[in-house]
N, C-alpha and C positions, 0 to 999 in steps of 0.2 A: 504494500500500500504506500502510495506517495504521501509525503508530509510537506506541508506548506509553511514557509517562513518568510519573515520580512528581510532577514539577512542571514546568509550562511557564510561562515568564514573557513577557508581552507588553511589549516595550520593553527595549532594551539600554543605557539610560542609567545614571546613577550608582546609582540605587536598584535597577534591574533586574540589572545585572551583579554588583553586590555580593551581592544575594540569591542569584544563581546560584552564585557562588563558595562561599558558606556552605552552600548546599544540597548541592553536590558534596562539600564537606568532610565532611558528615554522611551521605554514602553514598546520596544521592538521585540517581536518573537524571534529568538536568536538560536542558532546552532553552530557548533564548531565541529569540524572534521579533523581528527588528529591521528596520524598513522602510528605514532609511537607513544610519547608521554606528554601530557600538558606541561607547559613551561619551555618546551622546545630546546634548541641548542644552548641558549644562554643558561638555562637552569641545569641541564643534564650533561652538556658536552662543551661548555664554554665558560662564560663569565663566572658563575658561582663555583663550580668545582676547581677551576684553575686558581681562583683567588684563595680558596681554602688551602690548596697546596702551597701557594706563595706565602700565606701566613705561617704555615708550619715551617717552611724553609727559613722565614725571617726569625722565628722564635729559636730555631736551631742555631742559626748564625749568632744571634744575640747571646744565647746561652754559652756558646764557645768563647765569646768575647766578654763574658760577664766580669772578668777580672778588671776590665777597663773602668768598671763602675764600682770597684771595691767589693765585688761579690765573688767568693771562691766557690766554684762548682767543679767537681771532679768526675771523670768518666762520663762525659756527655756523649750520648749516642742517639742515633735515629732509628726508630722502629717504623719502617715504612708501611707495614701492614696496618698499624694503628693510625698513621697519617691518612691512609686511604679510607679506613673505617670512619674517621672523623669527617672526612670530605663527604662520604656517602650519607652520613647521618644528617648533615646540613641540607643536602639535596633532598632527602626524604621528607624532612620537616617542611621545607618550602613547597615541595610537590603536593603534600597533603593540604597545605594552605591554599594553593591554586585550585585544587579540586573542591575545597570548601567554598571558595568564591563562586565557582560555577553553580554549585548547589544553591547557594544563597541567592544568586541572580536568576535562578530557574532557567539556566542555559543548558540546552540539550547538547551532549557530547557524544559523537559517533567515532568509535575507534576503528579506523580503517583507512584505506586509500581512496581519496575522492577524486573523481574525474569529471570535468565539465563536458556536458553533452551539447550537441548542436540542436537546432530547431527540431522539435519532435511533437508527439501527441500531447506531451506535458506542457509545452510552452512554444509559442511561435518564435521566440528568441533563444539564442544560446544561453546557457546558464543553469539548466537543471543539473544537479550533482548526483552522480551515481557513486555510491560508497561500497567498495568491496570490503566487507567487514573482516576484521582480524580474527574473529572467533569462528569464521567459516560459515556463518549463517547467510541467509539470502541477502543479496544486495539491497541496500536502502536507497530509495529515490527521494531526493530532497528538492523541492521546487521553491526557490527563493525569488523574492522581488529584486534583491541585490546580492551580489557576491563580493567578498573581499578575499583576494589571494594573499596569504601571508605564510607562504611555504618555506621561507628562509633561504639558507644557502648551505653549501657543502665545500669542503676543502678543494682547492684547485691543485691539479697534478702537473707534472712536467713530462715532456716527451722523453722517452728513454728510461723512465723510472717505473718500476713495478712495486707499488705499495702493497706489501703482504700483511701488514698489521702486526707483524712480530719483530722483524728486523728493520724494515723501512716503514715508518709510521706517519700517519696524520696526527694532529693533536687529539682527535677523538680516541685513537688507540693509546696514545701516551698517557692519557688520563686514567687508563685502566691498567697500567703497568703494575705487576705484582711485586717487582723488586727494581731497584735502581740499577742502571747499567754503569759500568766503569767509565765509559766514554760515550758521548753523544755528539753527532755532527748535525747542526741545524742549518737547513738550506732555506735562507730567507731572513733578512735582518729587519723585518717590519715589526709591528706591534706584537704579534703572536710569537714570532721567533725570539724577540728580545725578552719578553716575559719568561719564556721557557729557559732561555740562556741564564737569566738571573736566578731563577728558581733552582735549576739543576746544579748550578755552581754553588749555591748555598747548601745544597744537599751533599756536596762533595764529589760531584760528577765532573770529569774532565770534559769541557765544552769547547767546541769550535763552531763559529758562525760563518757561513758562506753567504755573502751578499752580492747580487748581480751588479748593483749600482756602485757608485763611488763612495757612498756613505750609508750607514745604517739609518733607520728611521727617516726615510726620504721625504715624508710628508710633514715632518716637524721642522721647526726653526733650526738653521744650521748650527747655531751655538748650543742649542739643546742637544742635538745629535752628537756633537763632539764631546760634550760633557758626559753623556751616557757612555759613549765608547771609551773615554778615558777611565771612568770609574770601573767599568766592567773589565777592562784590560788590567787594571791595577789589582783586581781580585783573581786574575789568572785566566779569564776567558780569552780565547784566541779569536780574533775577528779578522776575516779576510774579505776585502772588498774587490770589486771588479772581477768577480769569480763566476764563471758560467759553467753550470753542471752539464756534462756531456752524456754520461751514462752511469749506471750503478750496477753492482754485482754482489749478490749475497754469497760470501765465501763459505760460511758455515753458521752454526747457531750463535757463534760468538763474534762475528765480524761482518762488516760490509765494506766493500771497496768502492770508492767514488772516483771517477775520472772527471776532472774539471779543468777548465782553461782559466788561468789566473794571469791577468795582464798579457794575454795572447800566448802564454806558455802553458802547454799541457802538463798537468800534474796529477799524480795518483795519491789519494788520501785514504785513511782507514779509520774506522770507529766501530764500537760494538753495535751501536744502533744509529739510525739516521732519521731525523724528523723533517718532513717536508712542510714548510710554512711559507708558501708563496702566494697567499691570498685565498679568496673564496669566490665561488660562482653561484648564481641563483639556482634554486631547485625548480626548474621549469619543465623537466621531462616527466612524461607519463601523467600529466594532470589535465589533459584534454585541450590544450591551447590550440591544437590543430583544428578543433571544431568551432573555433571562433575567428574573429578578425583581429584578435590581439596581436600586437607587434612586439618583437624582441630585438635587442641590440647587444651584441657582445655577451650573450648569456644572461641578460637581465630583461625584465618586462618594462616596456616603455609606458609611462603614464604622463598625464598633464599635471598642472599645478594643484589640482584637487584630488590627485591620485586615481583618476579614472583612466582606464585603458581605452583602446579604440571602441570597445563595447562599453557604452557610457554607464550601464548598470553593473559593470564588473570593475572593481577597484583592485589595486595592488599596493602593498605597503611593505616596509622593512627591507631585509637583505635582498629579497627577490627582485627589487627594483634598482639595486646597486647603491651608489652614493657612499655615504660615510660608514654604513653597515655597523651601527651601534644600537644596542638594545633600547636605550632611552629614546633614540630617534624613532625606532619602529613603533614604540608605544604612542608617541605623539602623532606619528603619521596615521596610526589606527584611530586615534581620537578625532583627527581632522577629517578622515574619511567618513566616520559616523556622523559628525556634525554636518557634513555636506549632504549626506543621504537624508537626514531628518530635516534640517533647516535650510539647506542650500547655501550654508555659510562657507565662504572661501577662506579657510584659516591657513594662510601660507606660513610655513616654517622658514625662518631666516637661518639657513644652515651655518653661515659664518659665526652666528652667535651661540652655537651649540658647543658646549665644553666636551673635550675628549681627553681620555686618561690612559696612561700606561702604568701598570701596577708592578713594574720591575723594581729593583733596588739599584739606583735611585728611582723614585717615582717621577713620572712626567705628567703634566697637565697643561692644557692649552685651550685657548679660544680665540677665534678671529684669524687675521692674516699673519703669516710670518713676515719677517723684515724684508726678505727677498720678494715675496708676493706683493707686499705693499709698494715697494719701489718699482716693480714691474708694471703695476697699475698706474704709475705716474705720480704717486703720492710723495710729497716731501715729508720726511718723517723725522721725529726726534725720539730718542730712546732713553728710558730710565732703567737702570739695572743695578740691583743690590744683591750681594752674595749673602748666603745664610750665615757665614762666619761673623757677620756684623750683628747677628740677632742672638741675644742671650739665651732664649729658650732652645735654640738649635744646639748651642754648646752644652746645655743641660742634657739634652737628648743624646748627645754624643754623635750627632749627625749634622755637621756644619758645612758639608760640601754642597755645591749647587747654588742656584740663584733664581731670582724672579726678574723677568724682563718685560717691560711695558712699552709698546710701540704706539705712538700717538702722531696724529697729523700735526705738522709743524705750525700751520697757520690756524686751523679750526680748533685744535687741541682735542678733536675726537679720538677716542681710543680705537685703534685699528686692530690690536692684537695683544694678548697677554700670554706669556710662556713661562712655565715654572719647571724646575727640576730640583728635587731635594726631598726632605722628609715631609711626609703627609700632605704633599701638594694636591693629591687627588681629593682631599677633603676641603681644600681651600679655594679651588678654582671657581666654585659657584659664586663667590663674591665678585670675581671678575666678569663672569657671564651675566650676572645681574646688572653690573655697572654698564655693560654694553647694551643690554636690553633697554635700560633706562636712559641711554645716551649720556651717561655721566662722563665727566672729564677727569683726567688725573688729579686736578686740583681738588675736586670733590672727594675722591678717594683719600687723598692726602689729608683733607680736613676732617675726615672721619676718625674719631679717636679709637685706635685699636688697643685692646687690653695689653698690659705689660705684667709679667713676661708672657708672650705668646708667639707662636710661629707666624701668625697672621700679620704681625708688625712688619714683616718683610714686604708685604703688599703695599702698606702705607708708605714705607720708605721708598720703594721703587716708584710709586706715584709722585712723591715729592721730588725724586731724582729727575723726572721728566722736565721739571722746571728748575733744576739745579738747586733744590732746596732740601736735599736729604740731610738729616741730622747726624746719623750714626755712621756715615760712610763718606 
């Protein structure tokens, strides 16, 4: 029997379930089709489990260095099985929470693979969803007035590389490792690669990062990337740039051989395991797009500013449309899509004002344009930059490396970008994002009285530095 809905959402990840909750709040009869677990990649294979491992790695490193704080600890060791158990318990708690939210919102959840059908006896337009149920029962037919595609993304692979999930891994596989390898080669120096490099290094793994470009973290401000590279290298992480992977060969259970071209010279490298972290592509296969007029580009669904596809009653949000591919962006795209469905509201997200974070050690957080981007757009810029070593609380923490950099327009004094690298910056970037949303100037941030002692003082000092008024540096 076919079931009718106001909106059916393909994918129960961060974007999908948030959109479903808002749709329910606005009185829409709502359903989610999810082929695995509610919460999606972020909860089960990305944000949450990786940050749990990063936290365990951080505690382990701090415990080994406890003597720097006058604390004597002997025989510090890592129980990786317990680390994984802690990670899974966090995921399980949050997973139960999401399921509870679906029940509270009276949102129907169908566990299976949903495919969009073309015009049929059910509807003159494409959009009916056939759900192949995971439990093997008869397919469910869902007839929605609107569809939101929120199917997320999957790791991108490289030609000549066979990812077997045991020796050569994607991050999905690495999160399930039962024991730590002695050495790990990470192909890709972007956000995922650098977070794993930092984490594994803290766990005592010998880490090598291969980056195709001339610098790691190519989307970050140049000075930020250089600082992260400097700190990782000081901890023993090998970073090789201008490296093109040519092929891989699994030697045996204990090793992988990688043939790469480094600065035009062919080189053979070895590691116990290899992690491929070269970006992600949209999950667009096997969801019935061929039955619609929906267009794709470079593996992602094309949408307009309201997140509508070429089929105006079918929307797409989150990683499957490309862009910044962040969980918090997916959530807000889902909210925007629902508001457009219900009210016709065009709620445009200003992506340059969205904060982005890297949870490595050191942490990185940024919002807005890099200095190079600002200059390339023709802006005359002025920069305020303050190191954490000028901030008392950073010294108390024992983490005084890094800095905050504010880029402002030289004439209008508009903030163009804020970039941070150092302790707990992922918890501080929201002040900068709010400042940009409210069109604040560095003067206004500088006039805000920041508590002392606090790490946030570095933001106020950097803002004062834009106008050459910094007090403590």
